[in-house]
C-alpha positions as CSV (number, residue, x, y, z in Angstrom):
1,M,0.0,0.0,0.0
2,S,1.3,3.4,-0.9
3,P,1.9,6.0,1.8
4,G,-0.5,8.4,0.2
5,L,-3.3,5.9,0.2
6,A,-2.5,5.0,3.8
7,V,-2.8,8.6,4.8
8,F,-6.0,9.0,2.9
9,I,-7.6,6.0,4.7
10,L,-6.3,7.2,8.1
11,L,-7.8,10.7,7.6
12,N,-11.0,9.3,6.2
13,N,-11.5,7.1,9.3
14,Y,-10.7,10.0,11.6
15,F,-13.2,12.3,9.9
16,H,-15.8,9.6,9.7
17,D,-15.6,9.1,13.5
18,V,-15.6,12.9,14.1
19,D,-18.7,13.3,12.0
20,T,-20.4,10.4,13.8
21,A,-19.8,12.2,17.1
22,M,-21.0,15.5,15.6
23,L,-24.3,13.9,14.4
24,L,-24.9,12.5,17.9
25,A,-24.0,15.8,19.6
26,S,-26.3,17.8,17.3
27,G,-29.1,15.4,18.0
28,L,-28.6,15.7,21.7
29,A,-28.3,19.5,21.5
30,M,-31.6,19.8,19.7
31,W,-33.3,17.4,22.2
32,A,-32.1,19.6,25.1
33,V,-33.3,22.8,23.3
34,I,-36.7,21.3,22.4
35,K,-37.1,20.1,26.0
36,N,-36.5,23.6,27.3
37,L,-38.6,25.3,24.6
38,D,-41.7,23.8,26.2
39,N,-41.2,26.0,29.2
40,N,-40.9,29.3,27.4
41,R,-43.0,30.1,24.3
42,E,-42.1,33.8,23.9
43,E,-41.8,35.0,20.3
44,K,-38.1,35.9,20.5
45,V,-37.3,32.5,22.0
46,V,-39.2,30.7,19.2
47,E,-37.4,32.8,16.6
48,Y,-34.0,31.9,18.2
49,F,-35.0,28.2,18.3
50,I,-35.9,28.3,14.6
51,D,-32.5,29.9,13.7
52,M,-30.7,27.3,15.9
53,Y,-32.7,24.5,14.3
54,R,-31.6,25.5,10.8
55,S,-28.0,25.7,11.8
56,V,-28.0,22.4,13.6
57,A,-30.0,20.7,10.9
58,R,-27.4,21.9,8.3
59,L,-24.6,20.5,10.5
60,A,-26.4,17.2,11.0
61,K,-27.1,16.8,7.3
62,F,-23.4,17.5,6.4
63,S,-22.4,15.0,9.0
64,L,-24.8,12.3,7.7
65,Y,-23.6,12.9,4.2
66,W,-20.0,12.6,5.2
67,I,-20.7,9.4,7.2
68,L,-22.4,7.8,4.1
69,I,-19.9,9.0,1.6
70,G,-16.9,8.4,3.8
71,G,-18.1,5.0,4.7
72,I,-17.6,3.7,1.2
73,P,-13.8,3.4,1.4
74,R,-14.0,2.3,5.0
């Protein structure tokens, strides 16, 4: 195996594991925010939640795509 291929596989495995952790963390973060949103339904809080949801959903989608695509060579 060439050194370049070995480095590629090593980095791919590392980023695959990091993205798996990011997907789990984003799910747990959204769970915590949704749980606390039930207690406070002010308009500003709901707007902030929607903005946060969009950002976390984007991060979760990226992580999921990387897990699927990065899992091919793994």
